[in-house]
Backbone as a printed PyTorch tensor [residue, N CA C, xyz], in Angstrom:
tensor([[[118.8590, 115.1650,  91.4930],
         [118.1730, 114.2270,  91.3910],
         [118.6970, 113.1100,  91.0840]],

        [[117.7450, 112.0590,  92.2300],
         [118.0860, 111.1010,  91.3480],
         [117.6830, 109.5950,  89.7080]],

        [[118.0220, 109.6350,  89.2070],
         [117.5820, 108.9110,  87.7210],
         [117.3160, 107.8330,  87.5250]],

        [[118.1920, 107.0110,  88.5840],
         [118.3140, 105.3580,  88.2090],
         [118.3170, 104.6340,  89.6500]],

        [[118.2760, 103.7080,  89.6300],
         [118.4350, 102.9900,  90.8300],
         [118.7260, 101.4340,  90.3900]],

        [[119.4710, 100.9430,  90.6120],
         [120.2010,  99.1380,  90.1790],
         [120.4270,  98.8370,  90.7570]],

        [[119.9740,  97.3640,  91.1000],
         [120.9920,  96.4790,  91.4260],
         [120.8620,  95.0470,  90.7020]],

        [[121.9270,  95.2200,  89.9520],
         [123.0070,  93.9690,  89.2290],
         [123.3010,  93.3720,  89.9560]],

        [[123.6280,  91.9470,  89.0670],
         [123.8980,  90.9610,  89.9090],
         [126.1920,  90.9730,  88.9370]],

        [[126.5680,  90.0540,  89.4520],
         [127.9680,  89.8820,  89.3390],
         [128.1590,  89.1170,  87.3280]],

        [[126.9450,  88.6050,  87.6710],
         [126.6520,  87.9640,  85.8460],
         [125.9980,  88.7530,  85.2960]],

        [[126.1300,  90.1080,  85.6520],
         [125.3380,  90.9800,  84.2270],
         [123.7130,  90.9920,  84.6710]],

        [[122.8300,  90.1460,  85.2250],
         [121.4980,  90.0870,  85.4800],
         [120.9790,  91.2540,  86.7610]],

        [[120.3390,  91.8300,  85.8340],
         [119.3510,  93.6050,  86.6590],
         [118.1070,  92.6730,  87.2910]],

        [[118.6360,  93.2890,  88.7350],
         [117.4810,  92.2860,  89.5250],
         [116.4160,  93.7410,  90.3720]],

        [[116.6410,  94.7120,  89.4050],
         [115.9790,  95.9750,  90.1530],
         [116.6190,  96.7670,  88.7550]],

        [[115.3630,  97.5630,  88.4200],
         [115.5000,  98.1960,  87.6250],
         [114.5080,  99.7820,  88.1550]],

        [[115.0240, 100.4000,  88.7990],
         [113.7630, 101.9670,  88.4740],
         [114.4990, 103.3490,  88.0190]],

        [[113.8680, 103.3150,  87.3880],
         [114.0370, 104.7860,  86.7090],
         [113.1330, 105.8190,  86.8900]],

        [[113.6480, 107.1670,  87.1390],
         [112.7140, 107.9820,  87.8130],
         [112.6130, 109.2390,  86.7370]],

        [[113.2420, 109.0050,  85.3690],
         [112.8480, 109.8040,  84.5280],
         [113.1530, 108.8030,  83.0850]],

        [[112.0100, 109.0240,  82.4650],
         [111.4730, 108.7440,  81.4870],
         [112.6540, 107.4730,  80.7300]],

        [[112.2190, 106.6910,  79.9860],
         [113.6000, 105.6740,  78.9610],
         [112.7450, 104.2280,  79.0640]],

        [[112.7830, 104.5060,  77.3080],
         [111.8910, 103.4890,  76.3640],
         [112.5540, 102.3460,  77.1520]],

        [[110.9090, 100.9670,  77.4400],
         [111.1370,  99.6530,  78.4040],
         [112.3800,  99.6490,  77.2690]],

        [[112.8900,  99.4860,  75.1850],
         [113.8810,  98.9450,  74.8210],
         [115.2040,  99.1790,  74.9130]],

        [[115.5610, 100.4270,  75.7900],
         [116.7710, 101.1910,  76.2390],
         [117.4890, 100.2990,  77.4850]],

        [[116.7790,  99.7560,  77.8870],
         [116.6750,  99.1620,  79.5380],
         [117.9120,  98.8660,  79.5600]],

        [[117.7430,  97.5100,  79.0850],
         [119.1210,  96.7980,  78.5840],
         [120.4070,  97.2480,  78.3540]],

        [[120.0660,  98.4870,  77.3120],
         [121.2850,  98.9630,  76.8890],
         [122.5440,  99.7060,  77.8030]],

        [[120.5060, 100.4670,  78.7200],
         [121.7330, 101.1410,  79.7760],
         [122.4320, 100.3380,  80.4680]],

        [[121.9820,  98.7880,  80.6860],
         [122.3660,  98.0450,  82.0520],
         [123.7710,  97.4550,  81.8090]],

        [[123.9250,  97.1330,  80.8330],
         [124.5070,  96.4630,  79.7270],
         [125.6860,  97.6520,  79.8430]],

        [[125.6160,  98.7970,  79.3180],
         [126.9370,  99.9290,  79.8070],
         [127.1560, 100.3740,  80.9620]],

        [[126.0710, 100.0680,  82.0940],
         [126.0290, 100.5940,  83.8620],
         [127.4980,  98.7910,  84.0270]],

        [[126.9070,  97.8120,  83.3780],
         [127.3720,  97.2620,  83.6040],
         [129.2910,  96.9870,  83.3520]],

        [[129.1340,  96.9660,  81.8270],
         [130.3750,  97.4670,  81.3310],
         [131.4630,  98.2390,  81.8910]],

        [[130.7470,  99.1400,  82.6440],
         [131.0140, 100.1660,  83.1740],
         [132.1130,  99.8590,  84.3480]],

        [[131.0270,  99.2390,  85.0730],
         [131.4520,  98.9720,  86.9950],
         [132.6920,  96.9880,  86.4550]],

        [[132.1300,  96.3880,  85.6260],
         [133.3840,  95.5680,  84.9150],
         [134.6740,  96.4490,  85.4950]],

        [[135.0870,  96.9820,  84.9280],
         [136.5140,  97.7430,  84.3190],
         [136.7570,  98.2510,  85.9090]],

        [[135.1210,  99.1180,  86.4650],
         [136.2140,  99.5060,  88.0320],
         [135.9080,  98.6610,  88.5620]],

        [[136.0760,  97.8900,  88.7370],
         [135.8430,  96.8280,  89.9930],
         [137.2880,  96.1880,  89.9480]],

        [[138.0640,  96.2720,  89.2130],
         [139.3890,  95.9830,  88.8220],
         [139.7610,  97.1940,  89.4850]],

        [[139.8340,  97.7010,  89.4460],
         [140.4080,  99.4910,  90.5450],
         [140.6920,  98.7470,  92.0420]],

        [[142.0810,  99.6110,  92.4580],
         [142.8400,  98.7950,  93.4590],
         [141.8970,  99.6250,  94.2570]],

        [[141.6240,  98.9730,  95.8750],
         [141.0260,  99.7560,  97.5230],
         [141.3080, 101.1340,  97.2340]],

        [[140.1790, 101.7330,  98.1810],
         [140.6900, 103.1170,  98.4100],
         [140.0630, 103.7230,  96.7030]],

        [[140.0800, 103.6070,  95.8360],
         [139.8600, 104.5520,  95.1240],
         [138.3030, 104.8090,  94.9210]],

        [[137.7740, 105.9990,  94.2200],
         [136.4130, 106.2780,  94.5400],
         [135.5270, 105.6610,  94.5350]],

        [[134.2320, 105.1070,  93.8750],
         [132.9660, 104.6700,  93.6890],
         [132.9610, 105.8910,  92.3580]],

        [[132.7450, 106.9100,  92.4440],
         [132.2830, 107.8160,  91.8550],
         [132.2990, 107.8850,  90.2850]],

        [[131.6320, 107.8010,  89.3490],
         [131.4520, 107.8910,  88.0620],
         [130.8980, 108.7230,  87.7930]],

        [[132.0980, 109.9560,  86.8470],
         [130.8590, 110.4700,  86.0910],
         [130.2360, 109.3920,  84.6660]],

        [[128.8900, 109.6410,  83.9520],
         [128.4090, 108.2970,  83.2410],
         [127.5030, 109.0720,  82.0800]],

        [[128.1940, 110.5250,  81.8520],
         [127.3020, 111.7230,  80.4710],
         [127.0170, 110.8190,  79.2640]],

        [[128.0150, 109.6940,  78.6100],
         [127.6960, 109.2420,  77.6440],
         [126.8210, 108.1920,  77.7610]],

        [[126.7660, 107.9200,  78.7970],
         [125.1430, 106.5120,  79.1000],
         [123.9440, 107.4990,  79.5610]],

        [[123.8400, 108.4400,  80.1300],
         [123.2860, 108.9050,  80.6210],
         [122.6540, 110.8380,  80.1300]],

        [[123.5700, 111.0020,  79.5700],
         [123.6470, 112.4280,  79.6590],
         [124.7230, 113.0290,  80.1320]],

        [[124.4790, 114.5360,  79.5000],
         [125.4820, 115.8490,  80.4170],
         [125.5320, 116.2890,  82.1740]],

        [[126.0780, 116.0700,  82.6860],
         [125.8370, 116.2160,  84.2600],
         [125.7100, 114.9710,  85.1970]],

        [[125.5090, 113.6960,  84.1280],
         [124.8200, 112.4960,  85.1700],
         [126.3790, 111.7240,  85.9450]],

        [[125.9290, 111.2800,  87.1140],
         [126.9620, 110.8780,  87.8760],
         [126.7940, 109.6280,  88.4680]],

        [[127.3290, 108.5590,  88.6400],
         [127.4620, 107.3530,  88.8720],
         [128.2290, 106.8280,  90.3120]],

        [[126.9460, 106.0630,  91.5600],
         [127.9630, 105.7060,  92.4150],
         [127.6260, 104.2610,  92.8070]],

        [[128.3820, 103.8380,  93.1560],
         [128.0130, 102.0280,  92.6920],
         [128.7750, 101.7040,  94.4390]],

        [[128.4560, 100.7290,  94.9460],
         [128.8770,  99.5160,  95.9390],
         [128.8260,  98.3460,  95.6490]],

        [[129.6050,  97.1040,  95.4990],
         [130.1980,  95.4900,  95.2910],
         [129.9360,  95.6870,  96.4910]],

        [[128.6260,  94.6900,  96.7830],
         [128.9520,  94.0280,  98.1700],
         [128.1900,  92.2050,  97.6250]],

        [[128.6870,  91.6610,  97.9780],
         [129.0920,  90.1400,  97.4970],
         [128.4860,  90.2760,  96.0910]],

        [[127.2700,  89.6250,  95.7360],
         [127.3550,  89.3300,  94.2150],
         [126.8220,  90.0000,  93.4640]],

        [[126.3450,  91.5440,  93.9910],
         [125.7090,  92.4600,  93.9470],
         [126.5360,  93.3770,  94.0160]],

        [[125.7450,  94.8830,  92.5520],
         [125.9960,  96.0310,  93.0720],
         [125.1750,  96.7420,  92.5210]],

        [[125.4810,  97.5140,  93.7010],
         [124.0480,  98.7850,  93.6220],
         [124.9210,  99.8240,  93.5170]],

        [[123.4320, 100.6760,  92.3930],
         [124.3180, 101.4290,  91.8380],
         [122.7310, 102.9480,  91.5520]],

        [[123.7230, 103.5220,  91.8530],
         [122.0770, 104.9090,  92.2190],
         [123.6370, 106.2070,  90.8030]],

        [[122.3050, 106.3660,  89.6970],
         [122.7180, 107.5650,  88.9030],
         [121.9930, 108.8660,  88.9150]],

        [[123.1610, 109.9380,  89.4040],
         [121.9470, 111.0020,  89.8400],
         [122.8740, 112.3900,  89.0520]],

        [[121.9180, 113.6040,  88.8700],
         [122.3280, 114.6630,  88.2170],
         [122.9470, 115.7590,  89.1480]],

        [[123.5780, 116.5130,  88.6460],
         [124.2320, 117.8370,  90.1150],
         [123.9280, 118.0240,  90.5200]],

        [[122.4850, 117.5660,  91.1360],
         [122.0820, 118.4620,  92.3080],
         [122.2880, 117.6380,  93.1110]],

        [[122.6410, 116.8280,  93.3670],
         [122.8230, 115.3090,  94.6280],
         [123.9760, 115.8940,  94.7030]],

        [[124.5310, 115.3210,  96.2340],
         [125.7960, 115.2930,  96.7060],
         [126.4560, 113.4500,  96.9210]],

        [[128.0200, 113.6390,  96.4380],
         [128.0800, 112.1810,  96.2630],
         [127.8860, 111.1880,  97.2020]],

        [[128.3450, 112.2100,  97.9960],
         [128.8980, 111.0930,  99.6230],
         [127.2400, 110.9930,  99.7980]],

        [[126.2350, 111.7170, 100.1570],
         [124.7740, 110.9970, 100.2010],
         [124.0910, 109.9410,  98.9370]],

        [[125.1720, 109.9390,  98.3890],
         [123.5770, 109.0420,  97.6260],
         [124.5420, 108.0930,  97.0970]],

        [[126.0770, 107.9420,  98.3500],
         [127.0590, 106.5580,  98.7930],
         [126.1350, 106.2960, 100.0360]],

        [[125.9000, 107.0320, 101.2010],
         [125.4430, 106.9090, 102.3240],
         [124.0940, 106.4770, 102.1990]],

        [[123.0480, 106.9150, 101.1170],
         [121.8500, 107.0880, 100.5060],
         [122.1340, 104.2100,  99.7390]],

        [[123.1780, 104.4520,  99.6960],
         [123.1630, 102.9070,  99.3480],
         [123.3750, 102.2550, 100.9480]],

        [[124.2360, 102.5830, 101.6750],
         [124.4970, 101.9780, 102.4900],
         [123.3010, 102.5150, 103.5370]],

        [[121.7540, 103.2480, 103.6940],
         [121.0290, 102.7730, 104.7720],
         [119.8320, 101.7830, 103.4760]],

        [[120.2040, 101.9760, 102.2060],
         [119.5600, 100.8160, 101.2620],
         [119.4030,  99.5910, 101.7040]],

        [[121.2090,  99.3610, 101.8690],
         [121.5200,  98.0670, 101.9900],
         [121.4500,  97.4760, 103.6780]],

        [[121.1420,  98.4470, 104.6970],
         [121.3570,  97.7960, 105.8380],
         [119.8830,  97.9590, 106.1380]],

        [[118.8310,  98.3770, 105.9290],
         [117.0930,  98.6740, 105.4100],
         [117.2600,  96.5560, 104.8700]],

        [[116.9560,  96.7010, 103.9470],
         [117.0700,  94.8950, 103.5720],
         [118.4360,  93.9430, 103.8030]],

        [[118.9870,  94.1400, 105.1800],
         [119.9070,  93.4070, 105.7860],
         [118.6320,  93.4410, 107.4670]],

        [[118.0920,  94.4090, 107.4040],
         [117.6400,  94.1910, 108.6450],
         [116.4990,  93.6590, 108.0400]],

        [[115.7040,  93.3940, 106.9690],
         [114.7030,  93.0430, 106.6850],
         [114.8420,  91.9170, 106.3130]],

        [[115.2750,  91.0890, 105.3970],
         [116.2490,  89.5010, 105.1610],
         [116.8350,  88.7110, 105.9990]],

        [[117.6160,  89.8630, 107.0510],
         [118.8190,  89.4040, 107.5560],
         [119.5620,  88.7520, 107.4360]],

        [[120.3060,  89.4520, 107.1190],
         [121.8230,  89.5080, 106.1150],
         [121.6530,  88.6020, 104.2860]],

        [[120.7850,  89.9410, 103.4370],
         [120.5280,  89.9670, 102.5160],
         [121.3150,  89.7240, 101.6580]],

        [[121.1690,  88.1320, 100.5040],
         [120.8580,  87.9620,  99.6530],
         [121.1180,  88.4290,  98.0890]],

        [[121.4190,  87.7870,  97.5390],
         [121.0150,  87.8730,  95.7520],
         [119.6980,  86.7890,  95.2170]],

        [[119.0520,  85.8700,  96.5830],
         [118.0220,  84.7920,  96.3250],
         [117.2340,  85.7900,  96.7700]],

        [[117.1130,  86.9050,  98.6870],
         [116.0940,  87.5530,  99.0650],
         [115.5230,  88.7360,  97.9230]],

        [[116.4590,  89.3720,  97.2600],
         [116.1670,  89.8240,  96.1220],
         [115.2060,  89.9340,  94.8390]],

        [[115.5420,  88.3430,  94.8180],
         [114.4930,  87.8380,  93.4910],
         [113.3960,  87.2950,  93.9210]],

        [[113.0920,  86.3410,  94.9680],
         [111.7350,  86.1900,  95.5190],
         [111.2970,  87.4110,  96.5160]],

        [[111.6330,  88.0430,  96.6990],
         [110.9700,  88.7780,  97.2130],
         [110.8870,  90.5730,  96.8170]],

        [[110.7840,  90.7720,  95.4410],
         [110.7640,  91.3770,  94.7520],
         [109.8950,  93.0440,  94.8730]],

        [[108.7150,  92.4000,  95.7190],
         [107.8860,  93.7670,  96.1010],
         [108.0690,  94.6440,  97.0170]],

        [[108.7330,  93.5540,  97.9360],
         [109.3420,  94.2970,  99.5850],
         [110.3130,  94.8130,  99.0190]],

        [[111.5170,  94.9700,  97.9140],
         [112.4720,  95.6090,  97.1560],
         [112.3380,  96.9510,  97.0660]],

        [[110.6010,  96.7840,  96.4120],
         [110.4650,  98.2940,  95.3400],
         [109.2280,  98.7370,  96.9500]],

        [[109.4470,  98.0380,  97.6610],
         [108.3710,  99.0780,  99.3160],
         [109.2480,  99.6060,  99.4160]],

        [[110.1970,  98.9130, 100.2350],
         [111.4030,  99.5670, 100.6510],
         [111.9760, 101.1400, 100.3480]],

        [[112.2400, 101.1040,  98.4920],
         [112.7140, 102.0690,  97.4490],
         [112.0330, 102.6110,  97.3840]],

        [[110.4390, 102.3190,  96.9440],
         [109.8100, 103.7880,  97.1660],
         [109.3460, 104.3790,  98.7740]],

        [[109.4940, 104.1440,  99.4450],
         [110.1490, 104.6520, 101.2630],
         [110.8350, 105.3650, 100.8260]],

        [[112.2190, 105.2630, 100.5000],
         [113.1550, 105.9680, 100.8480],
         [113.7160, 107.2050,  99.1480]],

        [[112.7310, 106.6420,  98.4360],
         [113.1670, 107.8830,  97.0520],
         [111.6110, 107.7330,  96.3200]],

        [[111.6160, 109.3680,  95.9020],
         [109.6470, 109.1760,  95.0390],
         [110.5270, 110.5630,  94.1450]],

        [[109.6260, 109.7740,  92.8340],
         [110.2710, 110.5430,  91.9170],
         [111.5330, 111.2380,  91.9480]],

        [[112.2430, 110.6850,  92.0150],
         [113.6320, 110.5980,  92.1890],
         [114.7360, 111.6100,  92.6840]],

        [[113.3290, 112.3490,  93.9680],
         [113.6030, 112.8290,  95.6850],
         [114.1590, 111.9820,  96.7400]],

        [[114.7510, 112.0410,  97.1160],
         [115.5440, 111.9680,  98.7460],
         [114.4590, 111.5980,  99.3280]],

        [[112.9400, 110.9180,  99.9130],
         [112.8540, 112.1190, 101.0260],
         [112.4150, 110.7930, 102.2500]],

        [[113.3460, 109.5020, 102.3350],
         [113.5360, 108.8770, 104.2910],
         [114.6190, 108.5770, 104.4050]],

        [[115.7450, 108.6800, 104.4020],
         [117.3970, 108.1140, 105.6000],
         [117.2420, 107.3570, 106.5540]],

        [[116.0620, 107.4530, 107.5040],
         [116.1500, 106.9410, 108.2860],
         [115.7000, 105.1500, 108.2440]],

        [[117.0190, 103.6260, 107.8970],
         [116.6570, 102.8080, 108.4330],
         [115.3330, 102.0470, 109.1650]],

        [[115.6120, 103.4610, 110.2090],
         [114.0240, 102.5790, 111.4210],
         [112.9380, 102.9800, 110.7610]],

        [[112.7630, 103.9730, 110.0580],
         [111.1920, 104.5000, 110.2140],
         [110.7970, 104.2280, 108.4010]],

        [[112.3070, 103.7080, 107.6270],
         [112.0640, 103.0340, 106.3450],
         [111.2120, 101.6550, 106.8830]],

        [[111.6690, 100.7050, 107.8840],
         [111.5490,  99.2310, 108.5530],
         [110.1820,  99.3820, 108.6720]],

        [[109.2520, 100.7850, 109.2150],
         [108.3040, 100.6090, 110.3390],
         [107.1850, 101.0410, 109.1860]],

        [[107.3140, 101.7940, 108.2220],
         [106.5150, 101.3600, 107.0880],
         [106.5940, 100.3880, 105.9230]],

        [[107.2250,  99.9690, 105.8780],
         [107.5520,  98.8600, 105.4070],
         [106.8500,  97.8880, 105.9500]],

        [[106.8050,  97.2660, 107.3900],
         [105.7540,  96.0250, 108.0870],
         [104.9940,  97.2860, 108.1400]],

        [[104.4890,  98.3480, 108.0460],
         [103.2100,  98.5640, 108.1820],
         [102.5180,  98.1900, 106.7860]],

        [[103.1950,  98.3920, 105.7620],
         [102.7500,  98.0220, 104.9310],
         [102.2700,  96.7180, 104.5270]],

        [[102.8400,  95.0470, 104.8730],
         [103.1570,  94.5940, 105.4760],
         [101.5750,  93.8310, 106.1060]],

        [[101.6410,  94.7510, 107.2880],
         [101.1610,  94.1360, 108.1720],
         [ 98.7370,  94.7130, 107.0930]],

        [[ 99.0040,  95.3310, 106.7150],
         [ 97.6800,  95.7600, 105.6170],
         [ 97.5860,  95.3410, 104.9260]],

        [[ 98.5390,  94.3770, 103.9560],
         [ 98.5320,  93.6700, 102.8250],
         [ 97.9000,  92.4380, 103.6880]],

        [[ 98.4490,  91.9930, 104.8490],
         [ 97.6050,  90.4970, 105.0920],
         [ 97.1080,  90.6600, 105.7140]],

        [[ 96.1060,  92.1200, 106.2560],
         [ 94.6460,  92.3940, 106.8770],
         [ 93.8470,  92.4900, 106.0730]],

        [[ 94.3790,  92.7270, 105.0730],
         [ 93.0360,  92.5890, 103.2760],
         [ 93.0610,  91.4490, 102.9320]],

        [[ 94.4350,  90.4860, 102.9430],
         [ 93.9670,  89.2620, 102.6100],
         [ 93.2770,  88.3880, 103.5040]],

        [[ 92.9140,  88.8110, 104.4350],
         [ 91.8440,  87.8360, 105.0810],
         [ 90.5370,  88.4370, 105.5310]],

        [[ 90.4840,  89.3420, 105.3170],
         [ 89.0930,  90.6100, 105.9550],
         [ 88.3930,  90.1920, 103.9740]],

        [[ 87.0370,  89.7630, 104.2290],
         [ 86.3090,  89.9660, 102.9240],
         [ 86.6790,  90.7260, 102.4760]],

        [[ 86.5180,  90.8700, 100.9130],
         [ 86.1720,  92.2410, 100.2260],
         [ 84.6160,  92.5240, 100.0130]],

        [[ 83.4920,  91.4140, 100.3610],
         [ 82.5160,  91.8020,  99.3390],
         [ 81.4540,  91.8460, 100.5930]],

        [[ 80.9980,  92.9100, 101.6760],
         [ 80.6600,  93.5510, 102.6870],
         [ 79.5430,  91.8510, 102.6360]],

        [[ 79.1440,  91.5880, 104.0830],
         [ 78.7780,  90.8400, 104.6850],
         [ 76.9020,  90.9120, 104.3010]],

        [[ 75.9710,  92.3920, 103.8470],
         [ 74.7300,  91.5360, 104.2530],
         [ 75.2240,  91.5830, 102.5190]],

        [[ 75.8160,  91.5130, 101.7350],
         [ 75.8020,  91.5620,  99.9170],
         [ 75.9880,  90.0710,  99.8350]],

        [[ 76.8510,  89.0960, 100.7640],
         [ 77.0630,  87.7780, 100.6350],
         [ 76.2150,  87.2940, 101.0610]],

        [[ 74.6400,  87.3550, 101.5960],
         [ 73.9410,  87.4980, 102.6140],
         [ 72.8700,  86.8930, 100.9330]],

        [[ 73.0690,  87.8730, 100.9980],
         [ 71.7970,  87.6190,  99.4420],
         [ 71.8780,  86.6780,  98.5650]],

        [[ 73.2960,  86.5900,  98.3660],
         [ 73.5090,  85.4310,  97.2710],
         [ 73.6660,  84.3410,  97.9770]],

        [[ 73.3770,  84.0220,  99.3330],
         [ 73.0470,  83.0850,  99.1120],
         [ 72.2680,  82.5150,  99.3800]],

        [[ 71.0150,  83.0850,  99.9700],
         [ 69.5480,  82.5730,  99.9210],
         [ 68.9680,  81.9570,  98.4550]]])
């Protein structure tokens, strides 16, 4: 099971925090700080070294973390032993590819100013800590459909015409 998905800037600013098991909100900042410190140490490692880390001390026994550093962001997935490490690394790649398709070469500002879309994409991929979709194309279709429905609902009146006519008399 996936326990958490985080996107953290290189300045340690959390840009996305999604926990799939309960974590008290007051503990979120401590978890982000611990993960960032771990990644900061790991980012100095030479190329070719794996991006997989045991994080038992942060999230509890049997948990691992996989991360990918792209531009000014760290994409981090925390998961337990029921998940495959390489599959998690691939899932980060699908997440980033989908963001690139959505924002045409995603950057940190896209994530900051399109927070809802970021969550929609993640929700199409992972539900309750379980991976439900790994196809970037399918995820994009779903996100585009959600955007279309949101646009449609904002342009149509929520009050039926018969009710609005009664009040105009």
